[in-house]
C-alpha positions as protocol buffer text, in pm:
chain_id: "A"
residue {
  index: 1
  type: MET
  ca { x: 3543 y: 12314 z: 3119 }
}
residue {
  index: 2
  type: ARG
  ca { x: 3258 y: 12507 z: 3273 }
}
residue {
  index: 3
  type: LEU
  ca { x: 3125 y: 12194 z: 3390 }
}
residue {
  index: 4
  type: LEU
  ca { x: 3453 y: 12074 z: 3577 }
}
residue {
  index: 5
  type: LEU
  ca { x: 3451 y: 12418 z: 3719 }
}
residue {
  index: 6
  type: ALA
  ca { x: 3113 y: 12413 z: 3858 }
}
residue {
  index: 7
  type: VAL
  ca { x: 3204 y: 12036 z: 3991 }
}
residue {
  index: 8
  type: VAL
  ca { x: 3562 y: 12165 z: 4188 }
}
residue {
  index: 9
  type: ILE
  ca { x: 3335 y: 12459 z: 4341 }
}
residue {
  index: 10
  type: ILE
  ca { x: 3041 y: 12256 z: 4431 }
}
residue {
  index: 11
  type: ALA
  ca { x: 3309 y: 11961 z: 4596 }
}
residue {
  index: 12
  type: ALA
  ca { x: 3480 y: 12260 z: 4795 }
}
residue {
  index: 13
  type: LEU
  ca { x: 3152 y: 12392 z: 4935 }
}
residue {
  index: 14
  type: PHE
  ca { x: 3028 y: 12075 z: 5032 }
}
residue {
  index: 15
  type: THR
  ca { x: 3361 y: 11948 z: 5235 }
}
residue {
  index: 16
  type: THR
  ca { x: 3387 y: 12292 z: 5384 }
}
residue {
  index: 17
  type: SER
  ca { x: 3005 y: 12275 z: 5506 }
}
residue {
  index: 18
  type: CYS
  ca { x: 3098 y: 11901 z: 5671 }
}
residue {
  index: 19
  type: ARG
  ca { x: 3316 y: 12035 z: 5908 }
}
residue {
  index: 20
  type: THR
  ca { x: 3192 y: 12065 z: 6279 }
}
residue {
  index: 21
  type: GLN
  ca { x: 3318 y: 12248 z: 6543 }
}
residue {
  index: 22
  type: ARG
  ca { x: 3460 y: 12007 z: 6829 }
}
residue {
  index: 23
  type: ALA
  ca { x: 3332 y: 12077 z: 7199 }
}
residue {
  index: 24
  type: VAL
  ca { x: 3624 y: 12129 z: 7409 }
}
residue {
  index: 25
  type: PHE
  ca { x: 3653 y: 11996 z: 7780 }
}
residue {
  index: 26
  type: ASN
  ca { x: 3926 y: 12005 z: 8037 }
}
residue {
  index: 27
  type: TYR
  ca { x: 4001 y: 11747 z: 8330 }
}
residue {
  index: 28
  type: LEU
  ca { x: 3795 y: 11885 z: 8679 }
}
residue {
  index: 29
  type: GLU
  ca { x: 3627 y: 12160 z: 8492 }
}
residue {
  index: 30
  type: ASP
  ca { x: 3419 y: 12215 z: 8805 }
}
residue {
  index: 31
  type: VAL
  ca { x: 3708 y: 12299 z: 9028 }
}
residue {
  index: 32
  type: THR
  ca { x: 3696 y: 12671 z: 9036 }
}
residue {
  index: 33
  type: ASP
  ca { x: 3932 y: 12715 z: 9408 }
}
residue {
  index: 34
  type: THR
  ca { x: 4276 y: 12658 z: 9463 }
}
residue {
  index: 35
  type: SER
  ca { x: 4154 y: 12427 z: 9732 }
}
residue {
  index: 36
  type: PHE
  ca { x: 3845 y: 12223 z: 9798 }
}
residue {
  index: 37
  type: LYS
  ca { x: 3727 y: 11936 z: 9970 }
}
residue {
  index: 38
  type: ALA
  ca { x: 3636 y: 11619 z: 9828 }
}
residue {
  index: 39
  type: GLY
  ca { x: 3579 y: 11277 z: 9972 }
}
residue {
  index: 40
  type: MET
  ca { x: 3820 y: 11068 z: 9853 }
}
residue {
  index: 41
  type: TYR
  ca { x: 3728 y: 10677 z: 9808 }
}
residue {
  index: 42
  type: ILE
  ca { x: 4005 y: 10482 z: 9902 }
}
residue {
  index: 43
  type: THR
  ca { x: 4028 y: 10099 z: 9940 }
}
residue {
  index: 44
  type: GLU
  ca { x: 4253 y: 9815 z: 9968 }
}
residue {
  index: 45
  type: ALA
  ca { x: 4293 y: 9605 z: 9640 }
}
residue {
  index: 46
  type: VAL
  ca { x: 4160 y: 9259 z: 9671 }
}
residue {
  index: 47
  type: ILE
  ca { x: 4311 y: 8946 z: 9586 }
}
residue {
  index: 48
  type: GLN
  ca { x: 4223 y: 8786 z: 9280 }
}
residue {
  index: 49
  type: LYS
  ca { x: 4283 y: 8455 z: 9119 }
}
residue {
  index: 50
  type: SER
  ca { x: 4595 y: 8430 z: 8912 }
}
residue {
  index: 51
  type: ASP
  ca { x: 4749 y: 8727 z: 9133 }
}
residue {
  index: 52
  type: LEU
  ca { x: 5143 y: 8647 z: 9172 }
}
residue {
  index: 53
  type: LEU
  ca { x: 5209 y: 8728 z: 9552 }
}
residue {
  index: 54
  type: SER
  ca { x: 5540 y: 8771 z: 9722 }
}
residue {
  index: 55
  type: ILE
  ca { x: 5501 y: 8666 z: 10055 }
}
residue {
  index: 56
  type: GLN
  ca { x: 5762 y: 8731 z: 10340 }
}
residue {
  index: 57
  type: VAL
  ca { x: 5807 y: 8569 z: 10674 }
}
residue {
  index: 58
  type: TYR
  ca { x: 5990 y: 8681 z: 10952 }
}
residue {
  index: 59
  type: SER
  ca { x: 6069 y: 8582 z: 11325 }
}
residue {
  index: 60
  type: ALA
  ca { x: 6205 y: 8613 z: 11606 }
}
residue {
  index: 61
  type: SER
  ca { x: 6420 y: 8323 z: 11576 }
}
residue {
  index: 62
  type: THR
  ca { x: 6776 y: 8343 z: 11574 }
}
residue {
  index: 63
  type: ILE
  ca { x: 6875 y: 7999 z: 11412 }
}
residue {
  index: 64
  type: PRO
  ca { x: 6979 y: 8097 z: 11033 }
}
residue {
  index: 65
  type: GLY
  ca { x: 6767 y: 7977 z: 10757 }
}
residue {
  index: 66
  type: VAL
  ca { x: 6412 y: 7905 z: 10986 }
}
residue {
  index: 67
  type: ASP
  ca { x: 6213 y: 8178 z: 10783 }
}
residue {
  index: 68
  type: LEU
  ca { x: 6405 y: 8117 z: 10442 }
}
residue {
  index: 69
  type: LEU
  ca { x: 6157 y: 7788 z: 10389 }
}
residue {
  index: 70
  type: TYR
  ca { x: 5867 y: 8013 z: 10364 }
}
residue {
  index: 71
  type: ASN
  ca { x: 6030 y: 8283 z: 10133 }
}
residue {
  index: 72
  type: LEU
  ca { x: 6021 y: 8190 z: 9771 }
}
residue {
  index: 73
  type: PRO
  ca { x: 6315 y: 8398 z: 9553 }
}
residue {
  index: 74
  type: VAL
  ca { x: 6193 y: 8686 z: 9361 }
}
residue {
  index: 75
  type: GLN
  ca { x: 6413 y: 8803 z: 9053 }
}
residue {
  index: 76
  type: GLN
  ca { x: 6284 y: 9114 z: 8865 }
}
residue {
  index: 77
  type: GLN
  ca { x: 6358 y: 9113 z: 8494 }
}
residue {
  index: 78
  type: THR
  ca { x: 6382 y: 9401 z: 8262 }
}
residue {
  index: 79
  type: GLY
  ca { x: 6219 y: 9391 z: 7924 }
}
residue {
  index: 80
  type: GLY
  ca { x: 6194 y: 9683 z: 7711 }
}
residue {
  index: 81
  type: SER
  ca { x: 6007 y: 9983 z: 7889 }
}
residue {
  index: 82
  type: GLN
  ca { x: 5862 y: 9673 z: 8137 }
}
residue {
  index: 83
  type: ASN
  ca { x: 5931 y: 9526 z: 8415 }
}
residue {
  index: 84
  type: SER
  ca { x: 5801 y: 9191 z: 8511 }
}
residue {
  index: 85
  type: GLN
  ca { x: 5868 y: 8948 z: 8811 }
}
residue {
  index: 86
  type: MET
  ca { x: 5909 y: 8592 z: 8850 }
}
residue {
  index: 87
  type: GLY
  ca { x: 5865 y: 8370 z: 9164 }
}
residue {
  index: 88
  type: GLY
  ca { x: 5655 y: 8453 z: 9462 }
}
residue {
  index: 89
  type: TYR
  ca { x: 5287 y: 8252 z: 9516 }
}
residue {
  index: 90
  type: LEU
  ca { x: 5017 y: 8207 z: 9231 }
}
residue {
  index: 91
  type: VAL
  ca { x: 4675 y: 8206 z: 9316 }
}
residue {
  index: 92
  type: ASP
  ca { x: 4546 y: 7886 z: 9134 }
}
residue {
  index: 93
  type: VAL
  ca { x: 4189 y: 7877 z: 8952 }
}
residue {
  index: 94
  type: ALA
  ca { x: 4030 y: 7768 z: 9303 }
}
residue {
  index: 95
  type: GLY
  ca { x: 4149 y: 8100 z: 9447 }
}
residue {
  index: 96
  type: ASN
  ca { x: 4387 y: 7954 z: 9677 }
}
residue {
  index: 97
  type: ILE
  ca { x: 4779 y: 7940 z: 9777 }
}
residue {
  index: 98
  type: THR
  ca { x: 5029 y: 7685 z: 9918 }
}
residue {
  index: 99
  type: LEU
  ca { x: 5271 y: 7762 z: 10161 }
}
residue {
  index: 100
  type: PRO
  ca { x: 5501 y: 7502 z: 10281 }
}
residue {
  index: 101
  type: ARG
  ca { x: 5418 y: 7329 z: 10608 }
}
residue {
  index: 102
  type: ILE
  ca { x: 5110 y: 7523 z: 10636 }
}
residue {
  index: 103
  type: GLY
  ca { x: 4930 y: 7385 z: 10332 }
}
residue {
  index: 104
  type: VAL
  ca { x: 4617 y: 7532 z: 10118 }
}
residue {
  index: 105
  type: VAL
  ca { x: 4515 y: 7893 z: 10218 }
}
residue {
  index: 106
  type: ARG
  ca { x: 4252 y: 8074 z: 10068 }
}
residue {
  index: 107
  type: ALA
  ca { x: 4368 y: 8423 z: 9917 }
}
residue {
  index: 108
  type: GLU
  ca { x: 4095 y: 8516 z: 9672 }
}
residue {
  index: 109
  type: GLY
  ca { x: 3871 y: 8773 z: 9798 }
}
residue {
  index: 110
  type: LEU
  ca { x: 4084 y: 8914 z: 10080 }
}
residue {
  index: 111
  type: LYS
  ca { x: 4296 y: 9204 z: 10115 }
}
residue {
  index: 112
  type: LYS
  ca { x: 4645 y: 9188 z: 10181 }
}
residue {
  index: 113
  type: SER
  ca { x: 4624 y: 9295 z: 10530 }
}
residue {
  index: 114
  type: VAL
  ca { x: 4361 y: 9003 z: 10610 }
}
residue {
  index: 115
  type: LEU
  ca { x: 4581 y: 8744 z: 10426 }
}
residue {
  index: 116
  type: GLU
  ca { x: 4915 y: 8859 z: 10621 }
}
residue {
  index: 117
  type: GLU
  ca { x: 4726 y: 8813 z: 10947 }
}
residue {
  index: 118
  type: THR
  ca { x: 4546 y: 8485 z: 10813 }
}
residue {
  index: 119
  type: ILE
  ca { x: 4910 y: 8348 z: 10759 }
}
residue {
  index: 120
  type: ARG
  ca { x: 5056 y: 8493 z: 11074 }
}
residue {
  index: 121
  type: GLU
  ca { x: 4793 y: 8298 z: 11270 }
}
residue {
  index: 122
  type: LYS
  ca { x: 4863 y: 7937 z: 11111 }
}
residue {
  index: 123
  type: LEU
  ca { x: 5270 y: 8061 z: 11169 }
}
residue {
  index: 124
  type: LYS
  ca { x: 5241 y: 8095 z: 11538 }
}
residue {
  index: 125
  type: THR
  ca { x: 5257 y: 7687 z: 11581 }
}
residue {
  index: 126
  type: GLU
  ca { x: 5597 y: 7691 z: 11356 }
}
residue {
  index: 127
  type: LEU
  ca { x: 5771 y: 8020 z: 11406 }
}
residue {
  index: 128
  type: THR
  ca { x: 5859 y: 8234 z: 11739 }
}
residue {
  index: 129
  type: LEU
  ca { x: 5658 y: 8595 z: 11695 }
}
residue {
  index: 130
  type: PRO
  ca { x: 5615 y: 8537 z: 11306 }
}
residue {
  index: 131
  type: ASN
  ca { x: 5544 y: 8836 z: 11107 }
}
residue {
  index: 132
  type: VAL
  ca { x: 5396 y: 8857 z: 10728 }
}
residue {
  index: 133
  type: ILE
  ca { x: 5441 y: 9092 z: 10474 }
}
residue {
  index: 134
  type: VAL
  ca { x: 5218 y: 9023 z: 10136 }
}
residue {
  index: 135
  type: ARG
  ca { x: 5261 y: 9226 z: 9818 }
}
residue {
  index: 136
  type: PHE
  ca { x: 5160 y: 9199 z: 9449 }
}
residue {
  index: 137
  type: LEU
  ca { x: 5391 y: 9102 z: 9179 }
}
residue {
  index: 138
  type: ASN
  ca { x: 5169 y: 9163 z: 8898 }
}
residue {
  index: 139
  type: PHE
  ca { x: 4969 y: 9486 z: 9007 }
}
residue {
  index: 140
  type: ARG
  ca { x: 4893 y: 9617 z: 8637 }
}
residue {
  index: 141
  type: ILE
  ca { x: 4647 y: 9812 z: 8475 }
}
residue {
  index: 142
  type: THR
  ca { x: 4551 y: 9828 z: 8089 }
}
residue {
  index: 143
  type: VAL
  ca { x: 4467 y: 10155 z: 7923 }
}
residue {
  index: 144
  type: ILE
  ca { x: 4336 y: 10130 z: 7597 }
}
residue {
  index: 145
  type: GLY
  ca { x: 4130 y: 10372 z: 7334 }
}
residue {
  index: 146
  type: GLU
  ca { x: 4146 y: 10711 z: 7232 }
}
residue {
  index: 147
  type: VAL
  ca { x: 4470 y: 10775 z: 7417 }
}
residue {
  index: 148
  type: GLY
  ca { x: 4841 y: 10885 z: 7326 }
}
residue {
  index: 149
  type: THR
  ca { x: 4946 y: 10565 z: 7362 }
}
residue {
  index: 150
  type: GLN
  ca { x: 4766 y: 10208 z: 7454 }
}
residue {
  index: 151
  type: ASN
  ca { x: 4942 y: 10021 z: 7708 }
}
residue {
  index: 152
  type: VAL
  ca { x: 4987 y: 9782 z: 7975 }
}
residue {
  index: 153
  type: LEU
  ca { x: 5128 y: 9972 z: 8309 }
}
residue {
  index: 154
  type: ASN
  ca { x: 5347 y: 9785 z: 8575 }
}
residue {
  index: 155
  type: VAL
  ca { x: 5272 y: 9925 z: 8920 }
}
residue {
  index: 156
  type: PRO
  ca { x: 5548 y: 9869 z: 9179 }
}
residue {
  index: 157
  type: THR
  ca { x: 5385 y: 10125 z: 9419 }
}
residue {
  index: 158
  type: GLU
  ca { x: 5034 y: 9918 z: 9433 }
}
residue {
  index: 159
  type: ARG
  ca { x: 4862 y: 10237 z: 9402 }
}
residue {
  index: 160
  type: LEU
  ca { x: 4731 y: 10428 z: 9107 }
}
residue {
  index: 161
  type: ASN
  ca { x: 4449 y: 10656 z: 9024 }
}
residue {
  index: 162
  type: VAL
  ca { x: 4309 y: 10696 z: 8696 }
}
residue {
  index: 163
  type: LEU
  ca { x: 4451 y: 11043 z: 8619 }
}
residue {
  index: 164
  type: GLU
  ca { x: 4803 y: 10903 z: 8694 }
}
residue {
  index: 165
  type: ALA
  ca { x: 4719 y: 10601 z: 8451 }
}
residue {
  index: 166
  type: LEU
  ca { x: 4595 y: 10851 z: 8138 }
}
residue {
  index: 167
  type: GLY
  ca { x: 4911 y: 11071 z: 8218 }
}
residue {
  index: 168
  type: MET
  ca { x: 5165 y: 10781 z: 8180 }
}
residue {
  index: 169
  type: ALA
  ca { x: 4941 y: 10655 z: 7897 }
}
residue {
  index: 170
  type: GLY
  ca { x: 4975 y: 11014 z: 7703 }
}
residue {
  index: 171
  type: GLY
  ca { x: 4612 y: 11158 z: 7816 }
}
residue {
  index: 172
  type: ILE
  ca { x: 4300 y: 11130 z: 7665 }
}
residue {
  index: 173
  type: THR
  ca { x: 4341 y: 11234 z: 7284 }
}
residue {
  index: 174
  type: GLU
  ca { x: 4102 y: 11523 z: 7140 }
}
residue {
  index: 175
  type: PHE
  ca { x: 3866 y: 11237 z: 7027 }
}
residue {
  index: 176
  type: GLY
  ca { x: 3825 y: 11048 z: 7355 }
}
residue {
  index: 177
  type: LYS
  ca { x: 3501 y: 11075 z: 7564 }
}
residue {
  index: 178
  type: ILE
  ca { x: 3635 y: 11243 z: 7868 }
}
residue {
  index: 179
  type: LYS
  ca { x: 3329 y: 11272 z: 8033 }
}
residue {
  index: 180
  type: GLU
  ca { x: 3253 y: 10865 z: 7989 }
}
residue {
  index: 181
  type: VAL
  ca { x: 3584 y: 10704 z: 8069 }
}
residue {
  index: 182
  type: LYS
  ca { x: 3523 y: 10345 z: 8152 }
}
residue {
  index: 183
  type: ILE
  ca { x: 3663 y: 10139 z: 8424 }
}
residue {
  index: 184
  type: LEU
  ca { x: 3632 y: 9750 z: 8374 }
}
residue {
  index: 185
  type: ARG
  ca { x: 3739 y: 9582 z: 8725 }
}
residue {
  index: 186
  type: GLN
  ca { x: 3669 y: 9188 z: 8786 }
}
residue {
  index: 187
  type: ASN
  ca { x: 3576 y: 9110 z: 9142 }
}
residue {
  index: 188
  type: ASN
  ca { x: 3521 y: 8752 z: 9247 }
}
residue {
  index: 189
  type: GLY
  ca { x: 3458 y: 8630 z: 8911 }
}
residue {
  index: 190
  type: VAL
  ca { x: 3210 y: 8916 z: 8816 }
}
residue {
  index: 191
  type: THR
  ca { x: 3296 y: 9208 z: 8543 }
}
residue {
  index: 192
  type: GLN
  ca { x: 3189 y: 9542 z: 8703 }
}
residue {
  index: 193
  type: LEU
  ca { x: 3184 y: 9852 z: 8494 }
}
residue {
  index: 194
  type: GLY
  ca { x: 3233 y: 10204 z: 8645 }
}
residue {
  index: 195
  type: ILE
  ca { x: 3195 y: 10525 z: 8430 }
}
residue {
  index: 196
  type: LEU
  ca { x: 3407 y: 10861 z: 8527 }
}
residue {
  index: 197
  type: ASP
  ca { x: 3357 y: 11216 z: 8425 }
}
residue {
  index: 198
  type: LEU
  ca { x: 3687 y: 11352 z: 8475 }
}
residue {
  index: 199
  type: THR
  ca { x: 3529 y: 11684 z: 8410 }
}
residue {
  index: 200
  type: SER
  ca { x: 3407 y: 11678 z: 8732 }
}
residue {
  index: 201
  type: LYS
  ca { x: 3569 y: 11672 z: 9108 }
}
residue {
  index: 202
  type: THR
  ca { x: 3317 y: 11391 z: 9199 }
}
residue {
  index: 203
  type: ILE
  ca { x: 3535 y: 11150 z: 9063 }
}
residue {
  index: 204
  type: PHE
  ca { x: 3734 y: 11159 z: 9398 }
}
residue {
  index: 205
  type: SER
  ca { x: 3419 y: 10993 z: 9562 }
}
residue {
  index: 206
  type: SER
  ca { x: 3411 y: 10697 z: 9332 }
}
residue {
  index: 207
  type: PRO
  ca { x: 3552 y: 10386 z: 9413 }
}
residue {
  index: 208
  type: TYR
  ca { x: 3660 y: 10349 z: 9069 }
}
residue {
  index: 209
  type: PHE
  ca { x: 3905 y: 10663 z: 9096 }
}
residue {
  index: 210
  type: GLN
  ca { x: 4192 y: 10457 z: 9265 }
}
residue {
  index: 211
  type: LEU
  ca { x: 4227 y: 10155 z: 9045 }
}
residue {
  index: 212
  type: GLN
  ca { x: 4291 y: 9808 z: 9141 }
}
residue {
  index: 213
  type: GLN
  ca { x: 4483 y: 9554 z: 9007 }
}
residue {
  index: 214
  type: ASN
  ca { x: 4420 y: 9426 z: 8629 }
}
residue {
  index: 215
  type: ASP
  ca { x: 4140 y: 9699 z: 8590 }
}
residue {
  index: 216
  type: VAL
  ca { x: 4111 y: 9806 z: 8239 }
}
residue {
  index: 217
  type: VAL
  ca { x: 4074 y: 10191 z: 8140 }
}
residue {
  index: 218
  type: LEU
  ca { x: 3878 y: 10245 z: 7827 }
}
residue {
  index: 219
  type: VAL
  ca { x: 3839 y: 10568 z: 7649 }
}
residue {
  index: 220
  type: ASP
  ca { x: 3561 y: 10527 z: 7369 }
}
residue {
  index: 221
  type: GLN
  ca { x: 3595 y: 10764 z: 7051 }
}
residue {
  index: 222
  type: ASN
  ca { x: 3328 y: 11060 z: 7068 }
}
residue {
  index: 223
  type: ARG
  ca { x: 3119 y: 11154 z: 6795 }
}
residue {
  index: 224
  type: TYR
  ca { x: 3369 y: 11413 z: 6654 }
}
residue {
  index: 225
  type: LYS
  ca { x: 3586 y: 11140 z: 6560 }
}
residue {
  index: 226
  type: LEU
  ca { x: 3301 y: 10917 z: 6404 }
}
residue {
  index: 227
  type: ARG
  ca { x: 3202 y: 11218 z: 6191 }
}
residue {
  index: 228
  type: GLN
  ca { x: 3556 y: 11293 z: 6094 }
}
residue {
  index: 229
  type: THR
  ca { x: 3619 y: 10976 z: 5953 }
}
residue {
  index: 230
  type: GLU
  ca { x: 3279 y: 10972 z: 5755 }
}
residue {
  index: 231
  type: GLN
  ca { x: 3382 y: 11317 z: 5617 }
}
residue {
  index: 232
  type: GLN
  ca { x: 3721 y: 11187 z: 5528 }
}
residue {
  index: 233
  type: ARG
  ca { x: 3544 y: 10915 z: 5333 }
}
residue {
  index: 234
  type: VAL
  ca { x: 3268 y: 11149 z: 5160 }
}
residue {
  index: 235
  type: ALA
  ca { x: 3598 y: 11374 z: 5051 }
}
residue {
  index: 236
  type: GLN
  ca { x: 3762 y: 11069 z: 4905 }
}
residue {
  index: 237
  type: GLN
  ca { x: 3478 y: 10993 z: 4731 }
}
residue {
  index: 238
  type: ILE
  ca { x: 3427 y: 11327 z: 4581 }
}
residue {
  index: 239
  type: GLY
  ca { x: 3790 y: 11332 z: 4481 }
}
residue {
  index: 240
  type: PHE
  ca { x: 3765 y: 11023 z: 4308 }
}
residue {
  index: 241
  type: ALA
  ca { x: 3441 y: 11148 z: 4136 }
}
residue {
  index: 242
  type: THR
  ca { x: 3592 y: 11470 z: 4037 }
}
residue {
  index: 243
  type: GLY
  ca { x: 3892 y: 11297 z: 3886 }
}
residue {
  index: 244
  type: ILE
  ca { x: 3662 y: 11103 z: 3661 }
}
residue {
  index: 245
  type: ILE
  ca { x: 3497 y: 11415 z: 3570 }
}
residue {
  index: 246
  type: SER
  ca { x: 3803 y: 11649 z: 3473 }
}
residue {
  index: 247
  type: THR
  ca { x: 3925 y: 11304 z: 3270 }
}
residue {
  index: 248
  type: VAL
  ca { x: 3605 y: 11295 z: 3070 }
}
residue {
  index: 249
  type: ALA
  ca { x: 3603 y: 11680 z: 3048 }
}
residue {
  index: 250
  type: LEU
  ca { x: 3947 y: 11680 z: 2914 }
}
residue {
  index: 251
  type: MET
  ca { x: 3900 y: 11409 z: 2660 }
}
residue {
  index: 252
  type: VAL
  ca { x: 3608 y: 11576 z: 2522 }
}
residue {
  index: 253
  type: ALA
  ca { x: 3777 y: 11888 z: 2482 }
}
residue {
  index: 254
  type: LEU
  ca { x: 4058 y: 11725 z: 2307 }
}
residue {
  index: 255
  type: ILE
  ca { x: 3795 y: 11542 z: 2049 }
}
residue {
  index: 256
  type: ARG
  ca { x: 3650 y: 11869 z: 1978 }
}
residue {
  index: 257
  type: LYS
  ca { x: 3979 y: 11998 z: 1885 }
}
């Protein structure tokens, strides 16, 4: 029985010694004033392959139906907590869209304002004083990793920053790398990686602070999560070994009686 008691004490001491103190970080830790100046990097989203675009055309024509030829119907469907849109113009694998009477128009790599002007110029021979409004129908952001709820976020406003996206996903857990949040972005067929330190106000001047459609926000596990996982594994092994030893000790005690 003394052997069993010694094993239990050693196991308890070992488990306690394995515990580590987790460093705590807060968002924007270096912001000490109630107001501060930060150069905000704001850019308009760039159109990519497989984007679904709403293109609305208006003109000065008084004839009903003249503009309708160019305006595909857009229906909004609700499924669970997500909204999805159908209709609109799909940017094909070649980076183009096809408009009635106008034909193929290059869209990939353009900002919405540039595409609007391009279509407006082409419509001048078809319509009187044409006006064009382009919007994204599939502006979505994916948030994965050490967050409250991993999710794909549909963004109707077409504008979302990384703090807002993380807030919608339940925030970073205590085991997430708040100083190394990764942003994966597709740009003209090239995957780009941005890393943000959310404890610093320098994020406001980063081109990755304002998210673009199809961005992926990835929060990796910090070393404390990895240590905790290893400690749980060791604790399970110790518990298993302690159980075997206690069983053997009990059997020996019974035999000696």
